[in-house]
C-alpha positions as a Markdown table, in Angstrom:
| # | Residue | x | y | z |
|---|---|---|---|---|
| 1 | Met | 66.6 | 43.2 | -192.9 |
| 2 | Arg | 67.6 | 39.9 | -191.2 |
| 3 | Ser | 70.7 | 38.0 | -191.8 |
| 4 | Asp | 70.9 | 34.5 | -193.2 |
| 5 | Glu | 71.9 | 33.2 | -189.7 |
| 6 | Glu | 68.7 | 34.6 | -188.3 |
| 7 | Leu | 66.5 | 33.0 | -191.0 |
| 8 | Ile | 68.3 | 29.5 | -191.1 |
| 9 | Pro | 68.7 | 27.4 | -188.0 |
| 10 | Gln | 72.3 | 27.2 | -186.8 |
| 11 | His | 72.7 | 23.3 | -187.4 |
| 12 | Glu | 70.7 | 23.2 | -190.6 |
| 13 | Pro | 72.9 | 21.9 | -193.5 |
| 14 | Val | 72.6 | 24.4 | -196.4 |
| 15 | Phe | 76.0 | 25.3 | -197.8 |
| 16 | Gln | 77.9 | 23.2 | -200.5 |
| 17 | Ile | 81.6 | 22.9 | -200.0 |
| 18 | Ser | 82.4 | 25.3 | -202.9 |
| 19 | Ile | 80.4 | 28.0 | -201.1 |
| 20 | Val | 82.0 | 27.2 | -197.7 |
| 21 | Ala | 85.5 | 27.3 | -199.3 |
| 22 | Arg | 84.7 | 30.9 | -200.6 |
| 23 | Met | 83.2 | 32.0 | -197.4 |
| 24 | Ile | 86.2 | 30.9 | -195.3 |
| 25 | Gly | 88.9 | 31.4 | -197.8 |
| 26 | Leu | 90.0 | 27.7 | -197.8 |
| 27 | His | 90.6 | 25.2 | -200.6 |
| 28 | Gln | 88.1 | 22.6 | -200.9 |
| 29 | Gln | 90.6 | 20.0 | -200.5 |
| 30 | Thr | 91.6 | 21.6 | -197.2 |
| 31 | Ile | 88.1 | 21.3 | -195.9 |
| 32 | Arg | 87.9 | 17.7 | -197.2 |
| 33 | Ser | 91.2 | 16.8 | -195.1 |
| 34 | Tyr | 89.8 | 18.5 | -192.1 |
| 35 | Glu | 86.7 | 16.1 | -192.5 |
| 36 | Arg | 88.9 | 13.1 | -192.9 |
| 37 | Ile | 90.6 | 13.6 | -189.7 |
| 38 | Gly | 87.4 | 14.5 | -187.9 |
| 39 | Leu | 87.5 | 18.3 | -187.2 |
| 40 | Val | 84.3 | 18.9 | -189.1 |
| 41 | Lys | 81.4 | 16.4 | -190.0 |
| 42 | Pro | 79.1 | 17.8 | -192.7 |
| 43 | His | 75.8 | 16.3 | -193.5 |
| 44 | Arg | 75.5 | 14.0 | -196.6 |
| 45 | Thr | 72.7 | 14.1 | -199.1 |
| 46 | Arg | 71.5 | 10.9 | -200.6 |
| 47 | Gly | 73.6 | 11.7 | -203.5 |
| 48 | Asn | 76.6 | 12.0 | -201.1 |
| 49 | Thr | 77.0 | 15.7 | -201.4 |
| 50 | Arg | 78.4 | 17.5 | -198.6 |
| 51 | Leu | 76.3 | 20.2 | -196.9 |
| 52 | Tyr | 77.5 | 22.3 | -194.1 |
| 53 | Ser | 75.6 | 24.3 | -191.6 |
| 54 | His | 76.3 | 27.9 | -190.1 |
| 55 | Ala | 77.7 | 25.8 | -187.1 |
| 56 | Asp | 80.1 | 23.9 | -189.3 |
| 57 | Val | 81.3 | 27.2 | -191.1 |
| 58 | Glu | 81.9 | 28.7 | -187.7 |
| 59 | Arg | 83.8 | 25.7 | -186.6 |
| 60 | Leu | 86.0 | 25.8 | -189.8 |
| 61 | Lys | 86.7 | 29.4 | -189.1 |
| 62 | Thr | 87.8 | 28.5 | -185.7 |
| 63 | Val | 90.1 | 25.8 | -187.0 |
| 64 | Thr | 91.5 | 28.3 | -189.6 |
| 65 | Arg | 92.2 | 30.8 | -186.9 |
| 66 | Leu | 93.9 | 28.3 | -184.7 |
| 67 | Val | 96.1 | 27.1 | -187.4 |
| 68 | Ala | 96.9 | 30.3 | -189.3 |
| 69 | Asp | 97.0 | 32.9 | -186.5 |
| 70 | Leu | 98.2 | 30.7 | -183.6 |
| 71 | Gly | 100.3 | 28.2 | -185.4 |
| 72 | Val | 98.5 | 25.3 | -183.7 |
| 73 | Asn | 98.9 | 21.9 | -185.4 |
| 74 | Leu | 95.9 | 19.8 | -186.3 |
| 75 | Ala | 96.3 | 17.4 | -183.5 |
| 76 | Gly | 96.3 | 20.5 | -181.0 |
| 77 | Val | 93.2 | 22.0 | -182.8 |
| 78 | Asp | 91.4 | 18.7 | -182.2 |
| 79 | Val | 92.4 | 18.7 | -178.5 |
| 80 | Ile | 91.2 | 22.4 | -178.1 |
| 81 | Leu | 87.8 | 21.8 | -179.9 |
| 82 | Arg | 87.2 | 18.8 | -177.7 |
| 83 | Met | 88.0 | 20.5 | -174.6 |
| 84 | Thr | 86.1 | 23.6 | -175.6 |
| 85 | Lys | 83.0 | 21.4 | -176.2 |
| 86 | Gln | 83.6 | 19.7 | -172.8 |
| 87 | Ile | 83.8 | 23.1 | -171.0 |
| 88 | Glu | 80.7 | 24.2 | -172.6 |
| 89 | Gln | 78.9 | 20.9 | -171.4 |
| 90 | Leu | 80.2 | 21.5 | -167.9 |
| 91 | His | 79.2 | 25.1 | -167.8 |
| 92 | His | 75.6 | 24.1 | -168.9 |
| 93 | Glu | 75.6 | 21.4 | -166.3 |
| 94 | Leu | 76.6 | 23.9 | -163.7 |
| 95 | Glu | 74.0 | 26.3 | -164.6 |
| 96 | Gln | 71.3 | 23.5 | -164.1 |
| 97 | Val | 72.7 | 22.6 | -160.8 |
| 98 | Thr | 72.9 | 26.2 | -159.6 |
| 99 | Ala | 69.2 | 26.6 | -160.7 |
| 100 | Arg | 68.1 | 23.6 | -158.8 |
| 101 | Leu | 69.9 | 24.7 | -155.8 |
| 102 | Ser | 68.4 | 28.1 | -155.9 |
| 103 | Ala | 65.0 | 26.5 | -156.2 |
| 104 | Thr | 65.6 | 24.2 | -153.3 |
| 105 | Glu | 66.9 | 27.1 | -151.2 |
| 106 | Ala | 63.8 | 29.1 | -151.9 |
| 107 | Arg | 61.6 | 26.1 | -151.0 |
| 108 | Leu | 63.3 | 25.6 | -147.7 |
| 109 | Ala | 63.2 | 29.3 | -146.8 |
| 110 | Ala | 59.5 | 29.2 | -147.6 |
| 111 | Met | 59.0 | 26.2 | -145.3 |
| 112 | Ser | 61.0 | 27.3 | -142.3 |
| 113 | Pro | 59.2 | 29.3 | -139.6 |
| 114 | Glu | 60.1 | 32.9 | -139.1 |
| 115 | Pro | 62.9 | 33.6 | -136.6 |
| 116 | Pro | 61.7 | 35.2 | -133.3 |
| 117 | Glu | 62.4 | 38.9 | -132.9 |
C-alpha cells in the first residue's frame, strides 16, 4: 500500500490547519504566527481557508525542530531556511553546469583526432 505522500503531489495543498496542527503537534495559533512572519505560506481557497501541502508540513516540522530542539529563534529560522533554499538552488545550478561541461568535453573528445602512437 502506498503512502499519502506518494499519491498526492508534494506541493498540492490538501490539509486544513487543524489537521496540520495535529500532525506536527503545534497549536493552530502558532502555525498562524509562523505564517504572519513568512515562515510558511499556505494556499488560500476562495473562502480564505488555509490549505497546506506535504511540503508545507515538512517545512513546519523543520521550523519546529530548529526552535524546540536547537533553540534557534524565529529570525534565525528564517535565515536558515533562506540559506538552505539558496544552497539547494546553487547545487542544482552546479549539477546543470557539470552536465553541460561533461557533454562539451565528450563532443570535443569525439572531434579531436586520435593521437599518434
